[in-house]
SEZAVEX-202842 format. One record per residue (C-alpha): x, y, z; residue in one letter. Coordinates in steps of 0.05 Angstrom, whole numbers, padded with zeros to 5 digits, always signed. Example, Ala and Ser with C-alpha at 12.3 -4.5 7.8 and 13.67 -1.06 7.14 Angstrom:
BEGIN
+00246-00090+00156A
+00273-00021+00143S
! end
This chain:
BEGIN
+00118-00293+00426X
+00114-00320+00355X
+00101-00274+00296X
+00089-00309+00229X
+00103-00268+00167X
+00158-00217+00153X
+00117-00166+00113X
+00099-00097+00136X
+00048-00119+00188X
+00091-00176+00215X
+00153-00133+00223X
+00112-00078+00256X
+00080-00127+00304X
+00147-00158+00322X
+00177-00089+00333X
+00120-00067+00379X
+00127-00130+00420X
+00202-00125+00426X
+00201-00051+00444X
+00155-00070+00502X
+00203-00121+00529X
+00173-00183+00498X
+00221-00234+00466X
+00198-00248+00395X
+00210-00303+00344X
+00194-00276+00274X
+00186-00331+00223X
+00190-00313+00149X
+00181-00364+00093X
+00229-00330+00045X
+00276-00352+00015X
+00253-00423+00028X
+00188-00408-00008X
+00181-00349-00055X
+00113-00327-00081X
+00103-00304-00152X
+00099-00231-00128X
+00165-00230-00089X
+00235-00226-00117X
+00282-00218-00057X
+00292-00251+00011X
+00286-00183+00046X
+00233-00169+00098X
+00179-00118+00085X
+00186-00126+00009X
+00140-00079-00028X
+00112-00114-00089X
+00061-00064-00116X
+00068+00012-00120X
+00125+00044-00081X
+00078+00099-00058X
+00047+00101+00012X
+00000+00155-00015X
-00010+00226+00011X
+00031+00251+00069X
-00013+00312+00081X
-00044+00306+00150X
-00112+00331+00125X
-00116+00271+00078X
-00139+00204+00106X
-00073+00169+00088X
-00031+00226+00114X
-00070+00227+00179X
-00059+00152+00189X
+00016+00161+00176X
+00019+00217+00226X
-00013+00171+00278X
+00035+00115+00262X
+00094+00161+00272X
+00067+00184+00339X
+00058+00111+00360X
+00131+00093+00345X
+00120+00054+00281X
+00182+00019+00253X
+00154+00018+00183X
+00140+00093+00180X
+00209+00109+00209X
+00242+00067+00154X
+00197+00096+00101X
+00215+00167+00121X
+00289+00149+00119X
+00285+00120+00048X
+00234+00166+00015X
+00240+00189-00057X
+00211+00252-00089X
+00136+00242-00101X
+00101+00309-00090X
+00055+00307-00029X
+00059+00231-00028X
+00107+00189+00014X
+00141+00142-00035X
+00202+00099-00019X
+00261+00068-00053X
+00233-00002-00045X
+00300-00038-00040X
+00331+00012+00008X
+00268+00009+00050X
+00266-00067+00054X
+00340-00070+00070X
+00332-00020+00127X
+00272-00057+00157X
+00309-00123+00152X
+00370-00093+00186X
+00329-00062+00243X
+00292-00127+00255X
+00354-00172+00250X
+00393-00129+00298X
+00340-00120+00352X
+00364-00157+00415X
+00295-00184+00430X
+00278-00209+00360X
+00302-00275+00332X
+00291-00281+00257X
+00278-00351+00232X
+00273-00369+00158X
+00223-00426+00155X
+00153-00440+00130X
+00095-00443+00179X
+00040-00481+00144X
-00012-00487+00199X
-00040-00447+00257X
+00009-00452+00315X
-00013-00482+00382X
+00012-00427+00427X
+00009-00351+00428X
+00022-00323+00359X
+00007-00266+00311X
-00008-00289+00240X
+00013-00235+00190X
+00024-00277+00128X
-00006-00225+00083X
-00054-00227+00024X
-00017-00284-00010X
-00028-00333+00047X
-00032-00402+00018X
-00025-00477+00032X
-00053-00511+00093X
-00053-00446+00133X
-00100-00414+00081X
-00144-00475+00081X
-00150-00473+00157X
-00169-00400+00156X
-00218-00413+00099X
-00250-00468+00140X
-00259-00419+00198X
-00291-00369+00150X
-00336-00421+00119X
-00309-00401+00050X
-00245-00369+00022X
-00248-00294+00014X
-00205-00258-00037X
-00200-00203-00088X
-00151-00190-00144X
-00096-00138-00138X
-00053-00113-00195X
+00018-00087-00202X
+00040-00030-00248X
+00100-00034-00295X
+00167+00000-00282X
+00210+00031-00337X
+00284+00047-00343X
+00293+00122-00334X
+00345+00127-00388X
+00296+00101-00440X
+00244+00156-00428X
+00243+00209-00482X
+00255+00274-00443X
+00239+00317-00504X
+00167+00294-00494X
+00160+00275-00421X
+00163+00337-00377X
+00178+00342-00303X
+00123+00371-00259X
+00076+00355-00202X
+00002+00373-00204X
-00007+00444-00181X
+00068+00446-00165X
+00060+00403-00103X
+00130+00374-00096X
+00167+00338-00040X
+00196+00383+00014X
+00266+00355+00027X
+00273+00346+00102X
+00322+00289+00110X
+00393+00272+00088X
+00366+00214+00046X
+00322+00263+00007X
+00379+00313-00001X
+00423+00258-00030X
+00369+00240-00079X
+00362+00311-00104X
+00438+00320-00108X
+00446+00258-00150X
+00387+00273-00195X
+00388+00307-00264X
+00396+00382-00264X
+00321+00395-00273X
+00299+00347-00218X
+00276+00401-00170X
+00224+00429-00219X
+00177+00371-00204X
+00175+00302-00174X
+00139+00267-00231X
+00153+00257-00304X
+00090+00269-00347X
+00076+00238-00415X
+00023+00283-00449X
-00030+00257-00497X
-00075+00296-00542X
-00147+00275-00554X
-00132+00229-00613X
-00072+00197-00579X
-00114+00185-00517X
-00172+00154-00556X
-00124+00108-00593X
-00091+00087-00529X
-00157+00071-00494X
-00179+00030-00555X
-00114-00009-00554X
-00121-00023-00479X
-00192-00048-00489X
-00171-00093-00547X
-00107-00119-00516X
-00101-00192-00495X
-00110-00201-00420X
-00087-00254-00371X
-00152-00288-00348X
-00163-00314-00277X
-00171-00389-00266X
-00237-00417-00288X
-00257-00431-00216X
-00242-00360-00192X
-00287-00300-00201X
-00246-00237-00219X
-00263-00191-00160X
-00222-00126-00160X
-00211-00076-00104X
-00241-00010-00127X
-00182+00030-00101X
-00133-00008-00145X
-00169-00026-00210X
-00129-00052-00270X
-00123+00000-00324X
-00162-00042-00374X
-00220-00049-00326X
-00224+00027-00321X
-00218+00033-00397X
-00276-00015-00406X
-00320+00029-00362X
-00320+00086-00411X
-00276+00127-00457X
-00265+00184-00408X
-00256+00143-00343X
-00180+00142-00348X
-00177+00216-00365X
-00215+00231-00301X
-00175+00179-00262X
-00100+00164-00263X
-00091+00201-00329X
-00125+00266-00307X
-00085+00326-00332X
-00110+00378-00281X
-00055+00422-00252X
-00006+00406-00308X
+00017+00447-00368X
+00057+00418-00426X
+00117+00465-00434X
+00119+00449-00509X
+00049+00478-00521X
+00037+00521-00460X
-00030+00486-00452X
-00060+00431-00410X
-00057+00364-00447X
-00120+00323-00457X
-00091+00268-00413X
-00024+00249-00381X
+00011+00187-00357X
+00050+00204-00294X
+00115+00169-00278X
+00137+00166-00205X
+00209+00153-00182X
+00223+00083-00159X
+00293+00096-00131X
+00329+00152-00095X
+00374+00162-00155X
+00316+00168-00204X
+00340+00109-00246X
+00271+00077-00253X
+00199+00102-00256X
+00132+00071-00240X
+00071+00083-00286X
+00024+00113-00235X
-00044+00080-00233X
-00025+00031-00289X
-00033-00034-00252X
-00054-00084-00305X
-00072-00155-00325X
-00051-00145-00397X
-00006-00200-00425X
+00068-00181-00423X
+00077-00173-00499X
+00014-00130-00501X
+00040-00086-00445X
+00103-00070-00484X
+00065-00056-00548X
+00009-00015-00518X
+00048+00024-00466X
+00099+00044-00518X
+00042+00081-00552X
+00047+00131-00495X
+00085+00193-00519X
+00154+00192-00488X
+00154+00116-00478X
+00162+00095-00551X
+00230+00064-00536X
+00218+00048-00462X
+00252-00012-00432X
+00210-00046-00378X
+00247-00067-00315X
+00183-00100-00289X
+00119-00116-00324X
+00051-00108-00293X
+00016-00168-00265X
-00043-00191-00221X
-00045-00233-00159X
-00099-00257-00112X
-00105-00224-00044X
-00137-00264+00012X
-00173-00237+00073X
-00219-00265+00127X
-00288-00244+00151X
-00258-00206+00209X
-00322-00179+00242X
-00347-00250+00251X
-00281-00285+00266X
-00241-00235+00307X
-00249-00210+00377X
-00233-00142+00408X
-00157-00155+00408X
-00156-00182+00336X
-00155-00253+00364X
-00191-00311+00331X
-00254-00324+00371X
-00245-00399+00361X
-00170-00395+00379X
-00160-00336+00426X
-00084-00347+00430X
-00079-00330+00355X
-00083-00259+00331X
-00086-00236+00258X
-00051-00174+00231X
-00044-00138+00166X
-00082-00143+00101X
-00111-00211+00118X
-00156-00176+00169X
-00193-00138+00114X
-00155-00074+00106X
-00124-00053+00040X
-00058-00016+00032X
+00012-00012+00061X
-00001+00036+00118X
-00068+00003+00136X
-00033-00064+00141X
+00022-00032+00183X
-00031-00002+00230X
-00062-00071+00241X
+00007-00099+00256X
+00020-00044+00306X
-00046-00057+00341X
-00038-00132+00343X
+00032-00124+00372X
+00007-00076+00426X
-00052-00120+00444X
-00008-00182+00449X
+00046-00146+00489X
-00004-00120+00540X
-00035-00189+00548X
+00033-00221+00557X
+00047-00172+00613X
-00019-00185+00647X
-00054-00121+00627X
-00103-00100+00573X
-00089-00050+00518X
-00148-00006+00497X
-00161+00003+00423X
-00150+00073+00393X
-00210+00120+00393X
-00257+00113+00333X
-00248+00187+00318X
-00176+00172+00297X
-00155+00141+00231X
-00126+00080+00265X
-00187+00072+00308X
-00233+00077+00248X
-00195+00020+00214X
-00200-00020+00278X
-00275-00010+00280X
-00280-00030+00207X
-00250-00099+00220X
-00285-00112+00287X
-00354-00079+00282X
-00410-00132+00283X
-00450-00132+00219X
-00519-00155+00200X
-00523-00223+00166X
-00532-00193+00097X
-00483-00136+00105X
-00420-00152+00065X
-00350-00144+00092X
-00299-00120+00041X
-00227-00094+00045X
-00221-00020+00057X
-00169+00035+00052X
-00171+00089+00105X
-00220+00143+00086X
-00258+00197+00124X
-00323+00158+00112X
-00300+00108+00164X
-00295+00161+00218X
-00356+00181+00259X
-00393+00242+00231X
-00373+00311+00257X
-00414+00338+00314X
-00439+00396+00273X
-00449+00407+00199X
-00391+00443+00166X
-00376+00469+00096X
-00345+00416+00051X
-00280+00456+00045X
-00271+00453+00121X
-00288+00380+00134X
-00220+00350+00122X
-00187+00399+00169X
-00240+00387+00223X
-00235+00311+00216X
-00159+00315+00221X
-00160+00363+00281X
-00209+00319+00319X
-00169+00256+00303X
-00103+00287+00324X
-00132+00307+00391X
-00165+00239+00403X
-00105+00199+00383X
-00058+00241+00425X
-00096+00221+00488X
-00093+00147+00469X
-00020+00143+00449X
+00000+00185+00510X
! end
């Protein structure tokens, strides 16, 4: 079986096939061709945030991760082994994570890793998991099947050198004290190698008073931006808006979004700041930090000037600047069948973000399903999709449910709105728990 693309979905699909006794050829274009968003030849390279979002099972993202673990996901196993402190979120050391995935794939006896470009739809059985940056002839072929290219713009947040953060201003804390519970040797090593105050919170917080915040928002609004090409409409995914787009929507939007100060107290004043910029660890050894929620299309010189206005970052050195890139996806409900296969080419399945899901774990889930569907078909059986009451099943329904002609199809993160309504009305405070309990029970029957 051929799998094209060595990202999260492609690696997951290859792993699911191989673990079910199917010989796999995994073709990855790096390092022969490197996109603008990638910097290493490693598989499963994470180019945006290093966070896989909440790990709490009563959150949509945490529920999906719990299901992936139960289903034997390679990506979740590697993420758990390379996690860094991030409160209730599951965040990873991106390089350690990619190295581990690459090693597991390269050393599997049923997987042959080939470094070469595939620039057209293959003739035989294959899973296409080339990701949101799919380009060239392959993208044109998929666009022709869609009738038009589909895309939105995604943005990457900057990373700063930990040693250049002013610790007399930036304080360590997680909102409401929700810190990572160390449960693996990798996490214990990270804490042991961290500064002495590392256990008092997983995030560094740069506090802003009202005037500092207003000046910062004004600077973001006025800063020079990198514009899309004249022939491309700038369409952003609502779950990952550039910071300047949020700033343009109103003075207080950032303060109620990524810069919300709730659950935090500035130890210098004993009070809650007007706003904060949170910094999340990028590495196990806390040597670099990501500006949480600060994906941006600001020009590089403007990023340095404006982000150094943030208290605590006045002398920050940027290890990576923020940027934007175009993510491609297809009209899956119209193009794909029940096993994520192209209706016009049933031997070809799609997996990952290109199917119209958004996010690392969502892409992984589509890779897992594509691999299971293909493995069952190769063995002469049929794999049933997960139940719609589960998080994975809800994503599956999102990309396969027939839609009315005028009903748009857009990329989606996992959220409880995708799941079927509860059988009975329940108080708002109980709904997450009830959704999660129902999903756990339904998914257990499927995965078993």
